[in-house]
C-alpha positions as CSV (number, residue, x, y, z in Angstrom):
1,X,-1.4,-10.9,13.4
2,X,0.1,-12.1,16.6
3,X,3.3,-13.1,14.7
4,X,3.7,-9.7,13.1
5,X,3.0,-8.0,16.5
6,X,5.8,-10.1,18.0
7,X,8.1,-9.1,15.1
8,X,7.2,-5.4,15.7
9,X,8.0,-5.7,19.4
10,X,11.2,-7.5,18.6
11,X,12.4,-4.8,16.3
12,X,11.5,-2.1,18.9
13,X,13.6,-4.0,21.5
14,X,16.4,-4.5,19.0
15,X,16.8,-0.8,18.3
16,X,16.4,0.1,22.0
17,X,19.6,-1.8,22.8
18,X,21.7,0.8,20.9
19,X,21.4,3.4,23.7
20,X,24.7,5.3,23.0
21,X,23.9,5.5,19.3
22,X,20.4,6.7,20.1
23,X,21.7,9.4,22.4
24,X,24.3,10.5,19.8
25,X,21.6,10.6,17.1
26,X,19.2,12.7,19.2
27,X,22.0,15.1,19.9
28,X,22.8,15.3,16.2
29,X,19.2,16.0,15.4
30,X,19.1,18.7,18.0
31,X,22.3,20.4,16.7
32,X,21.0,20.4,13.1
33,X,17.7,21.6,14.5
34,X,19.4,24.7,16.0
35,X,21.3,25.4,12.8
36,X,18.2,25.2,10.6
37,X,16.0,27.0,13.1
38,X,18.4,30.0,13.2
39,X,18.7,29.9,9.4
40,X,14.9,29.9,9.0
41,X,14.6,32.8,11.5
42,X,17.1,34.9,9.4
43,X,15.1,34.1,6.3
44,X,11.8,34.9,7.8
45,X,13.2,38.2,9.1
46,X,13.7,39.2,5.5
47,X,10.5,37.5,4.1
48,X,7.9,37.5,6.9
49,X,5.0,35.1,6.2
50,X,7.0,33.2,3.6
51,X,5.0,30.2,2.3
52,X,2.1,31.0,4.7
53,X,4.2,30.3,7.8
54,X,4.9,32.8,10.5
55,X,8.2,32.6,12.5
56,X,6.9,30.3,15.2
57,X,5.4,28.0,12.6
58,X,8.6,27.9,10.5
59,X,10.7,27.1,13.6
60,X,8.2,24.4,14.6
61,X,8.4,22.9,11.1
62,X,12.1,22.5,11.6
63,X,11.8,20.6,14.9
64,X,9.0,18.4,13.8
65,X,10.9,17.5,10.6
66,X,13.9,16.6,12.7
67,X,11.7,14.4,14.8
68,X,10.5,12.7,11.6
69,X,13.9,12.3,10.0
70,X,14.7,8.9,11.5
71,X,11.1,7.9,12.2
72,X,10.0,7.9,8.6
73,X,13.6,7.0,7.4
74,X,14.0,10.0,5.1
75,X,17.7,9.0,4.7
76,X,16.8,5.3,4.1
77,X,18.2,2.5,6.2
78,X,16.3,0.3,8.6
79,X,15.1,-3.0,7.1
80,X,16.9,-2.0,3.8
81,X,20.3,-2.6,5.5
82,X,19.2,-6.1,6.7
83,X,17.8,-7.1,3.3
84,X,20.9,-5.9,1.5
85,X,23.1,-7.9,3.8
86,X,20.9,-11.0,3.2
87,X,21.4,-10.5,-0.5
88,X,25.1,-10.5,0.0
89,X,25.1,-13.7,2.1
90,X,22.4,-15.5,0.2
91,X,20.2,-15.7,3.2
92,X,17.4,-14.0,1.2
93,X,16.6,-17.4,-0.1
94,X,15.9,-18.6,3.4
95,X,13.5,-15.7,4.0
96,X,11.4,-16.7,1.0
97,X,11.0,-20.2,2.4
98,X,9.6,-19.0,5.7
99,X,5.9,-19.6,6.3
100,X,5.3,-15.8,6.6
101,X,4.6,-13.1,4.2
102,X,7.9,-11.5,3.1
103,X,6.5,-8.0,2.7
104,X,4.5,-8.2,5.9
105,X,7.5,-9.4,7.9
106,X,9.7,-6.4,6.9
107,X,6.8,-4.0,7.3
108,X,6.3,-5.1,10.9
109,X,10.1,-4.8,11.5
110,X,10.0,-1.2,10.1
111,X,7.1,-0.2,12.2
112,X,8.9,-1.4,15.4
113,X,12.0,0.6,14.3
114,X,9.9,3.7,13.6
115,X,8.1,3.5,17.0
116,X,11.4,3.5,18.8
117,X,12.9,6.3,16.8
118,X,9.8,8.4,17.3
119,X,10.3,8.1,21.1
120,X,14.1,8.0,21.2
121,X,15.2,10.4,18.5
122,X,12.0,12.3,17.8
123,X,10.7,13.6,21.1
124,X,13.9,14.9,22.7
125,X,14.8,17.4,19.9
126,X,11.2,18.7,19.9
127,X,11.3,19.3,23.6
128,X,14.6,21.1,23.4
129,X,13.3,23.2,20.5
130,X,10.2,24.1,22.4
131,X,12.2,25.2,25.5
132,X,14.6,27.4,23.5
133,X,12.5,28.8,20.7
134,X,9.0,30.2,20.3
135,X,7.2,27.3,18.7
136,X,3.6,26.5,17.9
137,X,2.1,23.5,19.6
138,X,-1.3,22.0,18.5
139,X,-4.3,23.9,20.1
140,X,-6.7,21.0,20.0
141,X,-5.9,17.7,21.9
142,X,-7.3,15.7,19.0
143,X,-4.6,17.0,16.7
144,X,-2.0,15.0,18.6
145,X,-4.0,11.8,17.8
146,X,-4.4,12.7,14.2
147,X,-0.7,13.6,14.0
148,X,0.3,10.1,15.3
149,X,-2.0,8.6,12.7
150,X,-0.4,10.7,10.0
151,X,3.1,9.6,11.2
152,X,2.0,6.0,11.0
153,X,0.8,6.4,7.4
154,X,4.0,8.3,6.6
155,X,6.0,5.3,7.9
156,X,4.0,2.9,5.7
157,X,4.5,5.2,2.6
158,X,8.2,5.4,3.4
159,X,8.3,1.6,3.7
160,X,6.5,1.2,0.4
161,X,9.2,3.3,-1.4
162,X,12.1,1.7,0.4
163,X,10.7,-1.8,-0.2
164,X,10.6,-1.2,-3.9
165,X,14.2,0.1,-3.8
166,X,15.3,-3.0,-1.8
167,X,13.7,-5.3,-4.3
168,X,16.0,-4.1,-7.0
169,X,18.6,-6.3,-5.2
170,X,17.0,-9.3,-6.7
171,X,18.3,-8.2,-10.1
172,X,21.3,-6.0,-9.1
173,X,22.5,-8.0,-6.1
174,X,23.7,-4.7,-4.6
175,X,21.2,-1.9,-4.6
176,X,23.5,0.8,-3.0
177,X,23.4,3.0,-6.1
178,X,19.6,2.9,-6.3
179,X,19.4,3.6,-2.5
180,X,21.7,6.6,-2.8
181,X,19.6,8.1,-5.6
182,X,16.4,7.3,-3.6
183,X,17.7,9.2,-0.5
184,X,18.5,12.3,-2.6
185,X,15.0,12.3,-4.0
186,X,13.5,11.7,-0.6
187,X,15.4,14.5,1.1
188,X,14.4,17.0,-1.7
189,X,10.7,16.1,-2.3
190,X,9.7,15.2,1.3
191,X,10.2,18.8,2.5
192,X,12.9,17.7,4.9
193,X,15.1,20.8,4.3
194,X,12.6,23.2,2.9
195,X,8.8,23.3,3.1
196,X,7.2,22.3,-0.2
197,X,5.1,25.5,-0.1
198,X,8.3,27.4,-1.0
199,X,9.0,25.5,-4.2
200,X,8.5,27.7,-7.2
201,X,6.4,27.3,-10.4
202,X,5.7,23.8,-11.7
203,X,7.9,22.2,-9.1
204,X,5.7,23.7,-6.4
205,X,2.7,22.1,-8.1
206,X,4.4,18.7,-8.7
207,X,6.1,18.1,-5.3
208,X,3.0,18.0,-3.1
209,X,1.4,15.2,-5.1
210,X,4.4,12.9,-5.1
211,X,4.6,10.1,-2.5
212,X,7.5,11.7,-0.7
213,X,5.2,14.6,0.4
214,X,3.5,12.1,2.7
215,X,6.7,11.7,4.7
216,X,7.3,15.1,6.2
217,X,5.0,17.7,4.5
218,X,1.7,16.1,5.5
219,X,2.5,15.3,9.1
220,X,4.0,18.7,9.7
221,X,0.9,20.4,8.2
222,X,-1.3,18.3,10.5
223,X,0.9,19.2,13.6
224,X,0.7,22.9,12.7
225,X,-3.0,22.6,12.0
226,X,-2.6,24.0,8.6
227,X,-5.2,21.5,7.4
228,X,-8.6,21.1,9.1
229,X,-12.0,19.6,8.4
230,X,-12.2,18.1,4.9
231,X,-8.7,19.3,4.2
232,X,-7.5,17.1,7.0
233,X,-9.4,14.1,5.7
234,X,-7.9,14.8,2.3
235,X,-4.4,14.9,3.7
236,X,-4.8,11.6,5.4
237,X,-6.5,10.1,2.4
238,X,-3.6,11.2,0.3
239,X,-1.2,9.3,2.6
240,X,-3.5,6.3,2.7
241,X,-3.8,6.2,-1.1
242,X,0.0,6.3,-1.7
243,X,0.5,3.7,1.0
244,X,-1.9,1.3,-0.7
245,X,-0.5,2.0,-4.2
246,X,3.1,1.4,-3.0
247,X,2.3,-1.7,-1.1
248,X,0.5,-3.1,-4.1
249,X,3.4,-2.2,-6.4
250,X,5.8,-3.8,-3.9
251,X,3.7,-7.0,-3.9
252,X,3.7,-7.1,-7.7
253,X,7.4,-6.5,-8.0
254,X,8.1,-9.1,-5.4
255,X,6.1,-11.7,-7.4
256,X,8.1,-10.8,-10.5
257,X,11.4,-11.0,-8.6
258,X,10.7,-14.3,-7.0
259,X,9.8,-16.1,-10.1
260,X,13.5,-16.9,-10.5
261,X,15.9,-16.2,-7.7
262,X,19.7,-16.0,-8.5
263,X,21.9,-15.9,-5.4
264,X,25.5,-14.7,-5.6
265,X,27.9,-17.7,-5.4
266,X,25.5,-20.2,-7.1
């Protein structure tokens, strides 16, 4: 565990070196937060209480989702970029020879990345949003702890999905097409742009049980205290279940992929 903790810290320090990019990213999240917040306010003026959210909760949803955008890698990236580059260079073969678990190594890397983005690109937009708009902060101090736990589980679920996508590189050698499709699905089904409670009909019944709901929908529900008591335990259990399923699926696909490795160029 000491090794993986060191990998996590190394990833945190690595991403913290890109200060200008982090500042620009935080500014971008803030700008999009303003655009979406005013859009939501206009919509809620016409449809008060839409989806069970009042105006303050709807605006808060926007800022929390902006904080989670890079933290849970809704748009992909992170370790996927590194793995894809190693497929191109053939260094992926070296990774498999290391005396460490392949999946565990990249999970630790992704946790370090997520921790930095939560602080560097997540907190600033939320603070700006809270200063400008009427938002709804958690009433109970314990909610903050549970929210961080939910974010941690969201990162693991996100990693599980992205790890499976990255593993397609063992067969395709370039997983860019699969990654693009995965990002589109993630944006839509995570609730990044629109709360899943607003989805109509069968889509509204399907979306909340898919793994992408664990990325944004569940953490924002926890933050807004829309789930309490047994409902809160159920929400965290939902995230944990998908995390275990996806990690197990990733382990299985990894075993299948590494039975025979073909590296470009030889």
